[in-house]
C-alpha positions in Angstrom: 0.0 0.0 0.0 0.5 3.6 -2.4 3.4 8.0 0.4 1.9 9.4 2.4 0.9 7.2 -0.2 2.6 4.3 -2.0 2.4 2.0 -4.6 -0.3 0.8 -5.1 -0.6 4.3 -6.5 -0.8 5.0 -3.2 -0.6 8.8 -4.4 -2.9 11.4 -2.8 -2.2 13.9 -5.5 -4.6 14.9 -8.2 -3.9 16.5 -11.5 -4.5 20.2 -11.6 -7.6 21.5 -13.3 -5.8 24.7 -14.2 -6.0 25.1 -18.0 -2.6 26.7 -17.9 -1.0 23.5 -16.6 2.0 22.4 -18.7 1.5 20.3 -21.8 3.1 16.9 -21.2 6.5 16.6 -22.7 9.0 13.8 -22.7 10.2 14.7 -19.2 6.7 14.4 -17.9 6.1 11.0 -19.5 9.4 9.7 -18.2 8.6 11.0 -14.7 5.1 9.4 -14.8 6.6 6.0 -15.9 9.5 6.1 -13.5 7.3 7.2 -10.6 5.0 4.2 -11.1 7.9 1.8 -11.4 9.4 3.1 -8.2 6.1 2.7 -6.3 5.6 -0.8 -7.7 9.0 -1.9 -6.3 7.9 -1.1 -2.8 6.4 -4.5 -2.0 9.6 -6.2 -3.0 11.5 -4.3 -0.3 8.8 -5.2 2.2 9.3 -8.9 1.4 13.1 -8.6 1.7 13.1 -6.6 5.0 14.2 -8.6 8.1 12.1 -6.4 10.3 8.4 -7.1 10.6 6.1 -5.9 7.7 4.5 -3.2 9.8 7.8 -2.2 11.2 9.1 -1.8 7.6 6.2 0.7 7.1 7.4 2.6 10.2 11.0 2.9 8.8 9.6 3.9 5.4 8.0 7.0 6.8 10.7 7.8 9.4 13.6 7.6 7.0 11.8 9.6 4.4 10.7 12.3 6.9 13.8 14.5 7.0 14.1 14.4 3.2 10.5 15.4 2.8 10.9 18.1 5.4 13.9 19.6 3.5 11.9 19.6 0.2 8.9 21.3 1.9 11.2 24.0 3.3 12.9 24.4 -0.1 9.6 25.0 -1.9 8.3 27.3 0.9 5.5 25.1 2.2 5.0 25.7 6.0 4.6 22.5 8.0 3.5 24.2 11.2 1.2 27.1 11.9 -1.7 25.6 10.0 -5.4 26.2 11.0 -6.6 23.9 13.8 -9.3 22.3 11.7 -6.8 21.4 9.0 -4.4 20.0 11.6 -7.1 17.7 13.0 -8.1 16.5 9.5 -4.5 15.7 8.7 -4.1 13.9 12.0 -7.2 11.7 11.4 -6.1 11.1 7.8 -2.6 10.2 8.9 -3.9 7.6 11.4 -6.0 6.1 8.6 -3.0 6.1 6.3 -0.8 4.4 9.0 -3.4 1.6 9.5 -3.7 1.3 5.7 0.1 0.9 5.4 0.1 -1.7 8.2 -2.7 -3.7 6.7 -1.2 -3.5 3.2 2.3 -4.6 4.4 0.8 -7.6 6.3 -1.1 -8.5 3.1 2.1 -8.3 1.0 3.7 -10.9 3.2 0.7 -13.3 2.7 -0.4 -13.0 -0.9 0.9 -12.6 -4.4 2.5 -9.3 -5.2 0.2 -8.6 -8.2 -2.9 -9.1 -6.0 -1.4 -6.9 -3.3 -0.9 -4.1 -5.8 -4.4 -4.3 -7.3 -6.4 -4.8 -4.0 -4.3 -2.1 -2.4 -5.8 0.4 -4.9 -9.4 -0.7 -4.0 -9.9 2.8 -2.5 -10.5 4.1 -6.0 -13.7 2.1 -6.2 -14.8 3.3 -2.8 -14.2 6.9 -3.8 -16.4 6.3 -6.9 -19.2 5.0 -4.7 -18.7 8.0 -2.3 -19.0 10.4 -5.2 -22.2 8.9 -6.3 -23.6 8.9 -2.8 -22.7 12.6 -2.2 -24.2 13.6 -5.6 -27.3 11.4 -4.9 -27.5 10.3 -8.4 -27.5 6.9 -10.0 -24.1 5.8 -11.4 -23.4 6.7 -15.0 -22.8 4.0 -17.6 -19.0 4.1 -17.1 -19.4 3.9 -13.4 -21.6 0.8 -13.6 -19.1 -0.7 -16.0 -16.3 -0.1 -13.4 -18.4 -1.5 -10.6 -19.2 -4.7 -12.5 -15.6 -5.1 -13.7 -14.3 -4.6 -10.1 -16.7 -7.1 -8.6 -16.0 -9.7 -11.3 -12.3 -9.3 -11.2 -12.2 -9.4 -7.3 -14.3 -12.5 -7.3 -11.9 -14.3 -9.7 -8.8 -13.3 -7.8 -10.3 -14.1 -4.3 -11.5 -17.5 -5.6 -8.1 -18.3 -7.0 -6.4 -17.3 -3.8 -8.8 -19.5 -1.8 -7.9 -22.4 -4.0 -4.2 -21.9 -3.4 -4.3 -21.6 0.4 -6.2 -19.9 3.2 -3.1 -17.7 3.8 -3.2 -16.1 0.4 -6.9 -15.4 0.8 -6.3 -13.7 4.2 -3.5 -11.7 2.5 -6.0 -10.5 -0.2 -8.4 -9.4 2.5 -5.8 -7.5 4.3 -4.9 -5.6 1.1 -8.6 -4.9 0.4 -8.9 -3.5 4.0 -5.8 -1.3 3.2 -7.5 0.0 0.1 -10.6 0.9 2.1 -8.5 2.7 4.7 -6.7 4.6 2.0 -10.0 5.9 0.8 -10.7 7.2 4.3 -7.3 8.8 4.3 -8.0 10.7 1.1 -11.5 11.8 2.2 -10.2 13.1 5.5 -7.4 15.1 3.8 -9.6 16.5 1.0 -10.3 19.8 2.7 -6.9 20.0 4.5 -5.1 19.9 1.2 -6.6 23.3 0.3 -4.5 25.0 2.9 -1.4 22.8 2.8 1.1 22.1 0.1 1.7 18.6 -1.0 5.1 18.2 0.6 4.0 19.8 3.9 1.1 17.4 3.9 3.3 14.4 3.4 5.6 15.6 6.3 2.7 15.9 8.7 1.3 12.6 7.7 4.6 10.9 8.3 5.0 12.6 11.7 1.6 11.4 12.9 1.7 8.0 11.2 5.1 6.9 12.5 4.1 6.4 16.1 0.9 4.6 15.1 2.9 2.2 12.9 5.5 1.4 15.6 2.8 0.8 18.1 1.0 -1.7 15.9 4.4 -3.4 15.2 5.1 -3.8 18.9 1.6 -5.0 19.6 2.0 -7.6 16.9 5.3 -8.7 18.4 7.3 -7.9 15.3 11.0 -7.3 15.3 11.3 -3.5 14.8 15.1 -2.9 14.5 16.4 -4.3 11.2 19.7 -6.0 10.9 19.9 -5.3 7.1 19.1 -1.7 6.5 19.2 -1.8 2.8 15.5 -2.9 2.1 13.9 -0.3 4.4 16.2 2.5 3.1 15.3 1.5 -0.5 11.6 1.4 0.5 11.7 4.9 2.0 13.6 6.4 -0.9 11.8 4.6 -3.7 8.2 4.7 -2.4 8.1 7.7 -0.2 10.4 10.1 -1.9 11.2 9.2 -5.5 7.9 7.7 -6.4 5.8 10.4 -4.8 8.2 13.1 -6.0 8.0 12.1 -9.6 4.2 11.9 -9.5 4.0 15.3 -7.9 6.0 16.6 -10.8 4.2 14.6 -13.6 0.5 14.4 -12.7 -0.4 18.0 -13.3 0.4 17.6 -17.0 -1.9 14.6 -17.8 -5.7 14.0 -18.0 -7.2 11.6 -15.5 -7.6 8.6 -17.8 -4.0 8.7 -18.8 -3.0 8.7 -15.1 -5.4 5.9 -14.3 -4.0 3.8 -17.2 -0.4 4.6 -16.2 -1.1 3.5 -12.6 -1.9 0.0 -14.0 1.9 -0.3 -14.6 2.2 -1.0 -10.9 0.5 -4.4 -10.7 2.1 -5.4 -14.0 5.6 -4.6 -12.6 4.6 -6.4 -9.4 3.6 -9.5 -11.3 6.9 -9.5 -13.2 9.2 -9.3 -10.2 7.0 -11.6 -8.2 7.6 -14.2 -10.9 11.3 -13.5 -11.2 12.3 -13.0 -7.6 9.8 -15.1 -5.7 8.6 -17.7 -8.2 5.0 -16.6 -8.1 3.1 -18.0 -11.1 -0.2 -16.7 -12.3 -2.7 -18.7 -14.4 -4.6 -17.3 -17.4 -7.7 -16.9 -15.2 -5.6 -14.9 -12.7 -4.5 -12.6 -15.5 -8.2 -12.2 -16.6 -9.2 -11.2 -13.1 -6.3 -8.7 -12.8 -7.2 -7.2 -16.2 -10.8 -6.7 -15.1 -10.0 -5.2 -11.8 -7.2 -3.1 -13.3 -9.6 -1.7 -16.0 -12.1 -0.9 -13.2 -9.5 1.0 -11.3 -8.6 3.0 -14.3 -12.2 4.0 -15.0 -12.8 4.7 -11.3 -9.8 7.0 -11.0 -10.9 8.9 -14.1 -14.5 9.3 -12.8 -13.5 10.3 -9.3 -11.1 12.9 -10.4 
């Protein structure tokens, strides 16, 4: 689970509606592609970390925090001195994000990496439903299409995981829970983001989320202090700094559908390294389910934004 958000897209950023936003050039395309690849590699580091999975999430935000703080100061975004209401919204959202990251990392350990990447983005479907509920209108044709694709794809993948073992099914459910928590995170921060810059928001989320993550890791009895620092350092740099930083730069130049389709690179990359590094094999039916759910996520992201 997407950074304040991660992989999965795990990105809380939306493209700007300003018509003066820059037209996408080669550098924007490269940033969009590289950012998604960086985010997609996050679960690999979680698997390799010799700390617990939730503890890996703690180190992800803690090690990235000073870098994000320096970037926020560099671009002139104040971290403190924000309105009290915005501070409370950020705090509530950060707790939801920390629990999202904890659930997603536990799920990564117990299911296939492609499934983890897809189900970790389930929040997009939740936001689609939320938008329909707030508007009090029946879903449009594209929304119904996304809903049916999501239900069908999820049913296929969950059924296949149940056939493999109970543990992979439990891992899928943890990743779905992470996606739902991520939707809560985005909804809580929707108003707060109007008064905070993206980098300052990430700093505050990391500051509040870190103690929640370490508390969950201790309660679970996980080893917190890693012996091999390389995986958690790579996780912090790739997912929390490089992945998010490139998306912050690139997303303002693209329409929502392009962003949604680009985000589908993440499960594709996860499937590839899951096969190469961990010997995970997907059947044709698994690929059909992933394609259905991936298409639903692309439609959902476009409709929500």
